[in-house]
Residue, then its C-alpha position, 0 to 999 in steps of 0.5 A: m767665750v774665752s779665746a784659745q790661747a798660748i804661753f810665751n815664757v821669757r827669762e831674761e839674762t842676767a849674768y856677765p857677759y849676757d846681762g848686757y844682752t838683755k839691757e840693750s833689749q829691754q830698751q830697743d826690742t818689743w813683740y807683738i804676738n797676735g797683738a799682745e806686747i811682750k817685752y823682753k822681762t822675765g815672765s809668762y805672757p798668754v797670746k791669743v791663737d788665731p784658728p786652725g787655717m789662719f796665720d797667727t802673727i809675731r811683730r818685732r819692733q827695734i828702736y835703735q840709734h843710728t849715726n849719719a856719717g860725716i861729711v868732709k868739705w873742702l873750704p873755697d879757694t884754700k887748701k884747708r877743709t871742715r868736717i861736718i859733725p855725725k848726726k844721731t837719730m833714732d829709727t825705727t824698724n818693724t818686721i813682720i813674720l808669720c808663724k802657727l801657734r798651737e792652743q794651750h802650748n808653750y813657748k820660749l822667747g830667749q836672746i843667745f846673743p845681741g839682737h838674735f831671738e830664738m824661739y822654740s816650742l816647750d811641749t814638743f820636739e819635732t823634727k820634721k819641717s818642709i816648704v812646698f813651692k808651686v809655680k803656675n802660668k809662667k811664660p817660657g824663657d822667664t826664670l824665677y829664683v827662690y831664696a830660702n835657708y840661705k841657698h836659692y832655686k831656679v824655676y823654669s817652668d811650671t812646676l813643684f817642688q821642696i825646698l827644705d829637707p823633710n827630716e831636718k832637724l828642728e833646733e830651737s829658732s827656726i825662722e826662714q826669710i822667703e824670697l821670689s824673684y825675676k832676678e838673680k841677686q848676684l846679677d842684681v849687683r853687677d848691673g847695679s839695679w835691684g829687682m822688687p822681689v814679688l814675694d818676700f816674707y819671714y815665717q817662724f817654724l815652731h811645729a813640723e809643718t809643711l809650708e805650701i806656696e802656691y805663685d801665679a806668673e800671669s796674675k802676678k799674686y800668691q796664696l800660703k797655707l799650712v798642709n798640716 
């Protein structure tokens, strides 16, 4: 039995000034879509599509050079100082992104400026997306903060609300980082501590979808599902 598949199309930019971005990305970026490895090289890449009800997974691996800051030290009993030469090391980051692919659909993966990639469907242009957030068993007095789409929302009680405008225009890539925390980020900076979010993930909208998040404040567990 042949697994359901979709196709990701890559067209590397070769004209100046984008050729430099391409060369850098070919050295640094690798994408794994449901396990299928995609380098930033022109071509069409078949990927497996998970069954309905299961999220598809994108993993972006970036390898980049990191330079540690040099350290200046004063020599004992002198007015001279010595500088420790910065050390260059290679670092790797892995970002896990959830999405939902459609069988027999064609998608595009492209870079529009250094490090910023766009993913979108070539077969459909849909203009509706939304995130529905449900909270239950929240203790009185607790305040939750939801961060999405560069905004934050306060949750005062057991509630259900929609985060994104359902008629928001879906233009090319629409990746959302969604975070739920018991601390407001602005307060974290002032009091010198960083609260650990109770959930923090990325979702790549490729179609007109409603993502539902249900958080149980008592068990500290959450569930994600696609309504449509």
